[in-house]
KOLDO-350909 format. One record per residue (C-alpha): residue in one letter; x, y, z. Coordinates in steps of 0.1 Angstrom, whole numbers, padded with zeros to 4 digits, always signed. Layout:
// KOLDO-350909
AXYZ
...
This chain:
// KOLDO-350909
X-0650-0183+0174
X-0677-0203+0191
X-0652-0218+0215
X-0636-0184+0223
X-0670-0169+0230
X-0679-0197+0254
X-0645-0194+0272
X-0651-0156+0276
X-0687-0159+0287
X-0680-0189+0310
X-0700-0220+0313
X-0735-0216+0326
X-0751-0246+0342
X-0786-0252+0330
X-0811-0250+0358
X-0843-0269+0358
X-0873-0252+0373
X-0899-0275+0387
X-0934-0262+0382
X-0953-0266+0415
X-0990-0260+0418
X-1000-0230+0438
X-1011-0237+0474
X-0992-0269+0477
X-0971-0256+0506
X-0981-0232+0534
X-0958-0212+0556
X-0967-0211+0593
X-0974-0175+0604
X-0960-0182+0639
X-0928-0203+0636
X-0922-0201+0598
X-0923-0238+0592
X-0932-0249+0557
X-0962-0272+0559
X-0976-0295+0533
X-1012-0283+0525
X-1028-0317+0527
X-1011-0325+0560
X-1022-0292+0573
X-1057-0299+0564
X-1056-0333+0581
X-1044-0315+0612
X-1075-0293+0611
X-1054-0263+0600
X-1030-0264+0630
X-0992-0263+0627
X-0977-0296+0637
X-0946-0279+0651
X-0958-0250+0672
X-0996-0257+0674
X-1004-0224+0657
X-1041-0223+0647
X-1047-0210+0612
X-1078-0189+0606
X-1104-0209+0588
X-1139-0202+0574
X-1172-0207+0591
X-1181-0236+0568
X-1148-0254+0578
X-1159-0251+0614
X-1192-0267+0605
X-1173-0296+0590
X-1150-0299+0620
X-1175-0295+0649
X-1209-0307+0637
X-1220-0342+0628
X-1218-0349+0591
X-1250-0340+0573
X-1267-0326+0604
X-1263-0289+0596
X-1293-0270+0582
X-1287-0233+0574
X-1312-0208+0587
X-1319-0171+0582
X-1298-0168+0550
X-1324-0145+0536
X-1314-0117+0560
X-1287-0096+0543
X-1271-0063+0548
X-1282-0032+0529
X-1266+0003+0527
X-1289+0024+0550
X-1264+0052+0553
X-1253+0051+0516
X-1217+0050+0530
X-1187+0056+0508
X-1150+0061+0516
X-1124+0047+0492
X-1151+0024+0479
X-1189+0022+0482
X-1202+0000+0509
X-1224-0019+0485
X-1193-0027+0464
X-1175-0040+0494
X-1205-0063+0502
X-1206-0076+0467
X-1169-0084+0467
X-1171-0101+0501
X-1201-0123+0489
X-1182-0133+0458
X-1150-0142+0476
X-1165-0161+0506
X-1197-0176+0491
X-1216-0162+0522
X-1242-0136+0522
X-1232-0122+0557
X-1204-0124+0582
X-1222-0151+0603
X-1235-0185+0593
X-1265-0196+0614
X-1284-0229+0615
X-1292-0260+0634
X-1270-0291+0638
X-1259-0318+0662
X-1226-0327+0680
X-1224-0364+0686
X-1261-0367+0684
X-1268-0337+0707
X-1290-0311+0688
X-1280-0275+0690
X-1284-0241+0674
X-1252-0226+0660
X-1239-0192+0648
X-1204-0193+0633
X-1187-0160+0623
X-1164-0157+0593
X-1135-0132+0594
X-1131-0134+0557
X-1164-0115+0553
X-1154-0079+0559
X-1134-0089+0590
X-1162-0108+0605
X-1178-0074+0614
X-1210-0072+0633
X-1236-0054+0612
X-1274-0051+0614
X-1280-0082+0594
X-1254-0102+0613
X-1269-0091+0646
X-1304-0100+0634
X-1293-0134+0624
X-1277-0140+0658
X-1309-0126+0675
X-1331-0150+0656
X-1308-0179+0665
X-1312-0170+0701
X-1350-0170+0697
X-1348-0203+0679
X-1328-0218+0708
X-1354-0205+0733
X-1383-0219+0712
X-1367-0253+0706
X-1350-0254+0740
X-1317-0264+0723
X-1283-0252+0735
X-1268-0223+0716
X-1233-0222+0703
X-1218-0189+0690
X-1183-0191+0675
X-1167-0156+0673
X-1139-0144+0650
X-1144-0107+0644
X-1128-0073+0643
X-1158-0057+0660
X-1188-0036+0649
X-1191-0027+0612
X-1188+0010+0611
X-1201+0013+0576
X-1235+0011+0592
X-1228+0035+0621
X-1249+0033+0652
X-1271+0006+0636
X-1242-0018+0640
X-1236-0007+0676
X-1272-0013+0685
X-1267-0050+0678
X-1246-0054+0709
X-1275-0044+0732
X-1301-0063+0712
X-1282-0096+0713
X-1273-0093+0750
X-1310-0085+0759
X-1321-0117+0741
X-1293-0137+0758
X-1307-0126+0791
X-1341-0141+0780
X-1322-0173+0770
X-1307-0174+0805
X-1341-0170+0821
X-1354-0198+0800
X-1325-0220+0813
X-1312-0228+0779
X-1274-0232+0778
X-1251-0209+0758
X-1216-0218+0749
X-1193-0191+0735
X-1162-0201+0715
X-1135-0175+0710
X-1111-0178+0681
X-1084-0156+0666
X-1092-0127+0666
X-1122-0118+0687
X-1121-0081+0693
X-1142-0049+0694
X-1179-0049+0700
X-1182-0086+0697
X-1160-0091+0727
X-1178-0064+0745
X-1212-0081+0740
X-1223-0117+0734
X-1188-0133+0731
X-1181-0127+0768
X-1214-0137+0785
X-1216-0174+0778
X-1225-0200+0804
X-1192-0217+0793
X-1165-0197+0774
X-1140-0217+0754
X-1111-0203+0734
X-1085-0217+0710
X-1048-0214+0719
X-1030-0181+0713
X-1062-0164+0701
X-1062-0126+0703
X-1092-0116+0725
X-1099-0081+0736
X-1117-0048+0729
X-1091-0024+0715
X-1059-0038+0700
X-1027-0040+0721
X-1009-0013+0699
X-1037+0012+0706
X-1037+0004+0743
X-1000+0008+0745
X-1001+0042+0728
X-1030+0053+0750
X-1015+0045+0784
X-0978+0050+0774
X-0968+0018+0792
X-0953-0015+0783
X-0979-0043+0782
X-0974-0077+0799
X-0961-0105+0779
X-0989-0124+0761
X-1014-0096+0768
X-1049-0102+0753
X-1040-0137+0743
X-1063-0166+0754
X-1036-0179+0778
X-1034-0145+0795
X-1072-0143+0798
X-1074-0178+0813
X-1051-0166+0841
X-1073-0136+0848
X-1105-0157+0849
X-1121-0143+0817
X-1124-0176+0800
X-1131-0211+0813
X-1108-0233+0792
X-1084-0233+0763
X-1092-0261+0739
X-1071-0273+0709
X-1091-0274+0677
X-1086-0311+0674
X-1103-0315+0709
X-1130-0289+0705
X-1157-0313+0692
X-1151-0337+0720
X-1152-0310+0747
X-1184-0295+0732
X-1200-0329+0732
X-1191-0334+0769
X-1204-0299+0778
X-1237-0304+0760
X-1241-0338+0776
X-1235-0322+0810
X-1262-0296+0804
X-1286-0322+0792
X-1281-0343+0823
X-1285-0313+0847
X-1317-0302+0830
X-1334-0333+0842
X-1327-0324+0878
X-1351-0303+0899
X-1343-0266+0895
X-1345-0241+0922
X-1363-0209+0911
X-1340-0178+0909
X-1352-0143+0916
X-1339-0117+0892
X-1325-0083+0903
X-1353-0058+0908
X-1381-0084+0904
X-1409-0080+0929
X-1417-0109+0952
X-1452-0113+0939
X-1440-0115+0903
X-1412-0140+0913
X-1438-0162+0931
X-1461-0161+0901
X-1433-0170+0877
X-1422-0199+0900
X-1457-0213+0899
X-1459-0211+0861
X-1425-0227+0858
X-1435-0256+0880
X-1464-0265+0856
X-1459-0293+0831
X-1450-0280+0796
X-1480-0277+0772
X-1505-0271+0800
X-1519-0238+0812
X-1508-0229+0847
X-1534-0236+0873
X-1543-0212+0900
X-1526-0219+0933
X-1551-0235+0957
X-1559-0214+0987
X-1542-0224+1019
X-1564-0244+1042
X-1579-0224+1070
X-1563-0230+1103
X-1585-0250+1126
X-1600-0231+1155
X-1585-0241+1188
X-1605-0266+1208
X-1622-0252+1239
X-1605-0259+1271
X-1628-0280+1294
X-1619-0280+1331
X-1625-0312+1349
X-1654-0316+1372
X-1649-0305+1408
X-1653-0340+1423
X-1625-0356+1401
X-1590-0356+1413
X-1557-0362+1395
X-1536-0391+1407
X-1498-0388+1402
X-1478-0420+1403
């Protein structure tokens, strides 16, 4: 009976299932290549086949871009609250709590001081994993204080953006951060402190419309989505087909919106060169610039103050020397004659 039952049911090959630990292999979101996790990490989270740049956390960018052990976190005590007591499917305070537990961050931007190949700088790295890297009142305040720190210490400012835009859980309070950060960046420019903006995938919404687009140097990772509204929304609004590669970093480079596309493996080297360039040019004599709408008297007073050595009170400009009175014309005596040879 046993043999007949086996003949009826057929022979079934025994399959061995190998238990593989979770996260050992990662599928590329662009080309579909299966990548070994450790090899992907060695390549700084970029696909070895198609060069797709995976989205990584702010702390990973700290490890990749800054000198080891140089980063000192600042302004971590500034955190978001719930001023509007917002609630949709979930309460805003519950969303904040979950984001802090999952990311280990207290806000969507990680700020601090560090160095790149020995060149000191002030950095603000956004993290998309924290509520889509949204710009809220606390995130805007952290960036604002980072700008003030760069002005005070006269160290270059680096802001790395990866964001879905303003955090609408805080309404107009989040939108006000766009104006606040840009106003302080104008002061940073007046103080002649360099600002480098790094755009990663994605950089959209109010972040693109504010501080991400006004850097002295604007760098971007390859194939990063950069824009205000998403391409699907734009297509539905204008009822037209969009150009190929629309709102990608390569498209923006052609249109002059960014200065250079830099591979993640080369980003640290390029930043070190840029900071070195700014440091060398700061030693050169600078010609004063007159701002739009600034009166001539105020411009001259600011130019005199800027010419004074740092740490010394400006001195009053010395009055111009009085022009000497013209010498009286004395006519020769009548008996003298002029001899011409």
